C-alpha positions as CSV (number, residue, x, y, z in Angstrom):
1,M,-93.8,-1.6,101.7
2,K,-96.3,0.9,100.2
3,T,-96.2,2.1,96.6
4,S,-97.8,5.4,95.7
5,I,-99.7,5.3,92.3
6,P,-98.9,8.7,90.0
7,Q,-101.8,11.1,89.9
8,N,-100.3,12.6,86.5
9,P,-101.3,10.9,83.6
10,F,-97.9,11.2,82.3
11,Q,-96.5,10.0,85.2
12,R,-98.2,6.9,85.0
13,M,-97.8,6.0,81.2
14,A,-93.9,6.2,82.2
15,A,-94.6,3.8,85.2
16,A,-96.5,1.5,82.9
17,A,-93.5,1.3,80.4
18,V,-90.8,0.3,83.5
19,V,-93.1,-2.1,84.6
20,L,-93.3,-3.7,81.1
21,A,-89.9,-3.2,80.6
22,L,-88.7,-5.4,83.6
23,A,-91.5,-8.0,83.0
24,G,-89.6,-8.6,79.9
25,L,-86.3,-9.2,81.7
26,A,-87.9,-11.6,83.8
27,P,-87.0,-15.1,83.3
28,L,-89.9,-17.7,81.7
29,T,-90.3,-20.5,83.2
30,S,-91.6,-23.8,81.5
31,N,-91.4,-27.4,80.8
32,A,-89.4,-28.6,78.0
33,A,-90.2,-32.0,76.5
34,P,-87.1,-34.6,76.9
35,G,-87.0,-35.2,73.5
36,T,-85.4,-38.5,71.5
37,L,-82.0,-39.6,72.8
38,S,-79.2,-40.5,70.4
39,Q,-78.0,-43.9,70.8
40,L,-74.7,-43.1,69.4
41,P,-71.8,-40.5,70.0
42,L,-72.6,-37.1,68.8
43,Y,-69.4,-37.3,66.9
44,V,-70.2,-40.1,64.9
45,G,-72.9,-38.3,62.6
46,P,-75.8,-39.7,61.5
47,A,-75.6,-43.0,58.9
48,V,-75.6,-42.4,55.1
49,E,-77.9,-44.5,53.0
50,P,-75.4,-46.3,50.5
51,N,-75.0,-45.5,46.9
52,V,-74.4,-48.1,44.6
53,V,-74.2,-48.1,40.9
54,F,-74.5,-51.1,38.6
55,L,-73.4,-51.2,35.2
56,A,-73.6,-53.8,32.7
57,D,-71.5,-53.7,29.7
58,D,-73.4,-55.4,26.6
59,S,-71.4,-53.8,24.0
60,G,-69.9,-56.4,20.5
61,S,-66.9,-56.4,22.5
62,M,-68.3,-58.5,25.2
63,D,-68.6,-61.6,22.6
64,W,-64.5,-61.3,21.9
65,S,-62.4,-63.9,23.4
66,L,-59.2,-62.0,24.0
67,M,-57.9,-59.9,27.1
68,T,-54.3,-59.4,26.5
69,P,-52.0,-56.9,27.3
70,E,-52.2,-55.3,23.9
71,E,-54.7,-52.5,22.8
72,N,-58.3,-53.6,23.7
73,G,-57.3,-56.3,24.9
74,L,-56.8,-57.9,21.4
75,L,-53.9,-59.8,19.3
76,F,-52.3,-58.0,16.8
77,I,-50.1,-59.1,13.9
78,N,-48.6,-56.6,11.5
79,G,-51.3,-53.9,13.0
80,F,-54.1,-56.6,12.2
81,P,-56.3,-57.3,15.2
82,Y,-57.6,-60.8,16.3
83,Y,-60.7,-60.8,18.4
84,Y,-61.6,-64.5,18.7
85,S,-59.2,-67.6,20.1
86,I,-61.4,-70.1,19.7
87,P,-63.7,-71.5,16.6
88,T,-67.6,-69.9,17.2
89,V,-70.8,-70.0,15.3
90,F,-70.5,-65.9,15.7
91,D,-67.2,-65.5,14.5
92,E,-68.8,-64.5,10.7
93,Y,-65.5,-62.2,10.1
94,S,-62.7,-64.9,10.8
95,W,-61.2,-62.6,12.8
96,S,-59.8,-65.5,14.6
97,P,-55.9,-66.3,14.3
98,P,-55.1,-69.5,12.6
99,S,-53.0,-72.0,14.6
100,E,-49.4,-72.5,14.8
101,E,-49.1,-75.7,12.8
102,F,-51.0,-74.4,10.4
103,M,-49.0,-71.5,10.0
104,I,-45.8,-73.7,9.7
105,N,-47.3,-76.4,7.5
106,S,-49.2,-73.9,5.1
107,F,-47.4,-70.8,5.1
108,G,-43.7,-72.1,5.8
109,F,-43.5,-69.6,8.9
110,P,-40.7,-71.0,11.4
111,E,-41.5,-71.2,15.0
112,P,-43.1,-69.4,17.2
113,A,-44.9,-68.5,13.8
114,E,-45.3,-64.7,14.8
115,G,-46.9,-65.5,18.4
116,V,-50.4,-67.0,17.2
117,W,-49.8,-69.7,19.8
118,R,-50.2,-66.7,23.2
119,A,-53.9,-66.4,21.9
120,R,-54.4,-70.1,23.5
121,N,-52.2,-69.4,26.5
122,S,-53.9,-68.3,29.7
123,D,-50.5,-66.1,30.9
124,Y,-51.1,-64.0,27.8
125,N,-54.7,-64.3,27.1
126,K,-56.4,-63.8,30.8
127,I,-59.4,-65.3,29.7
128,Y,-58.7,-68.3,27.9
129,Y,-58.5,-71.8,29.7
130,N,-56.3,-72.0,32.2
131,P,-55.3,-75.9,33.4
132,E,-54.4,-74.8,37.0
133,I,-58.4,-74.1,37.7
134,T,-60.9,-76.0,38.5
135,Y,-63.5,-74.7,36.6
136,T,-67.6,-75.2,37.9
137,P,-70.9,-74.4,36.5
138,W,-72.4,-71.1,36.8
139,K,-74.4,-70.1,39.8
140,G,-78.1,-68.7,38.8
141,L,-80.2,-70.0,35.8
142,N,-80.3,-70.0,32.2
143,N,-82.6,-68.0,29.8
144,L,-84.7,-71.1,30.4
145,G,-84.9,-71.0,34.2
146,Q,-82.8,-73.9,34.4
147,A,-79.6,-74.3,36.5
148,Y,-76.2,-74.5,35.2
149,T,-74.9,-78.0,34.9
150,N,-71.8,-79.5,34.1
151,A,-70.9,-78.9,30.1
152,N,-71.1,-82.2,27.9
153,P,-67.6,-82.3,26.1
154,T,-69.4,-83.4,22.9
155,A,-71.4,-80.4,22.9
156,A,-70.1,-77.8,24.9
157,P,-72.5,-74.6,25.0
158,L,-70.8,-71.7,23.2
159,D,-73.3,-69.1,25.8
160,P,-73.8,-71.3,28.8
161,Y,-76.7,-68.6,29.2
162,N,-78.5,-69.2,25.8
163,P,-78.4,-73.0,25.2
164,G,-79.9,-72.5,21.8
165,S,-76.7,-70.6,20.6
166,G,-75.1,-73.7,19.6
167,S,-72.2,-75.6,20.7
168,L,-68.8,-77.2,20.1
169,D,-67.7,-80.5,20.2
170,L,-64.1,-80.7,22.0
171,T,-63.8,-84.0,21.5
172,S,-63.1,-84.1,17.6
173,L,-61.5,-82.6,14.9
174,T,-63.0,-79.4,13.8
175,G,-62.1,-76.8,11.7
176,F,-62.5,-72.8,11.3
177,F,-61.4,-69.9,9.3
178,G,-58.3,-67.9,10.1
179,T,-57.0,-64.8,8.9
180,H,-53.3,-63.2,8.3
181,P,-52.8,-59.8,7.0
182,N,-49.9,-60.6,4.2
183,F,-51.6,-63.1,2.2
184,L,-55.0,-63.3,-0.1
185,P,-57.6,-64.2,0.5
186,W,-57.5,-63.1,4.5
187,A,-59.5,-66.3,5.2
188,Y,-58.1,-69.9,5.4
189,W,-59.6,-72.9,6.3
190,V,-58.0,-74.3,9.6
191,G,-58.4,-78.1,9.8
192,N,-57.2,-81.1,11.6
193,Y,-58.1,-78.7,14.9
194,Y,-58.4,-80.0,18.5
195,P,-60.3,-76.9,19.8
196,A,-59.4,-78.0,23.8
197,R,-56.2,-76.9,23.8
198,Y,-53.6,-74.7,25.7
199,Y,-49.8,-73.5,25.2
200,T,-47.7,-74.2,28.6
201,W,-45.0,-71.0,28.5
202,T,-41.6,-70.6,29.8
203,D,-40.3,-67.1,30.4
204,D,-37.1,-67.7,28.8
205,N,-35.6,-64.3,29.2
206,G,-37.1,-63.5,32.7
207,N,-38.8,-60.3,31.6
208,G,-42.1,-61.3,33.0
209,L,-44.0,-60.8,29.6
210,V,-45.2,-63.4,27.1
211,D,-42.8,-62.7,24.4
212,V,-43.4,-64.1,21.0
213,E,-40.1,-65.7,20.8
214,D,-40.4,-67.5,24.4
215,S,-40.6,-71.2,24.5
216,H,-44.1,-73.0,24.5
217,T,-45.5,-76.1,24.2
218,L,-49.0,-77.1,22.9
219,V,-51.0,-79.5,24.9
220,E,-54.0,-81.2,22.8
221,I,-56.9,-82.5,26.0
222,T,-58.1,-85.5,23.9
223,N,-58.0,-89.4,24.6
224,T,-54.3,-89.2,24.2
225,P,-53.2,-86.0,25.6
226,T,-50.2,-84.0,24.1
227,P,-47.0,-84.9,26.3
228,M,-45.5,-82.0,28.3
């Protein structure tokens, strides 16, 4: 087929415009690279980097040795808070409850002596010694770079991470300052005290709570333990 070229300049310009328009409609042919094929189903989506925050509480309350159902995990008697269940070298404020036998013998309190025994019972104070658990040395190293070992009962460390913080002889009678809000001076020296002790508990009314009046028995861990 022969195509004639218009001789009129305006006709030639119109013909050129038609040719350019038709060229824009023509499909473009090119070779596309295959790219990287996904090894996972598309609906799974890309993996998300883990976002973990590790927090360590080094506030003063981490030194306390009570974790009860009461406010702030403390033990309260007549609104007075107790922070420690065992005598420690750090207990400079004497915020430990007296022993039950001390309150009975010295203050004339009848049992259960306002429930001070619960501070030494693991059902109530969740971080107290539990005779049903076999305790093993911590994993890791102390601040001297030494591995933790079994404690010496005659010099049990108060802070296993810091051996220089002091120790407690669990095999001998000792004493500590206890307090009570209804008597002055508040601090009393509680002597003839075996620190390795705990109380058993009987839920007398079946309510699942360690009540002040519930039956309990003192067990002292000595060469001749208190019979249960």
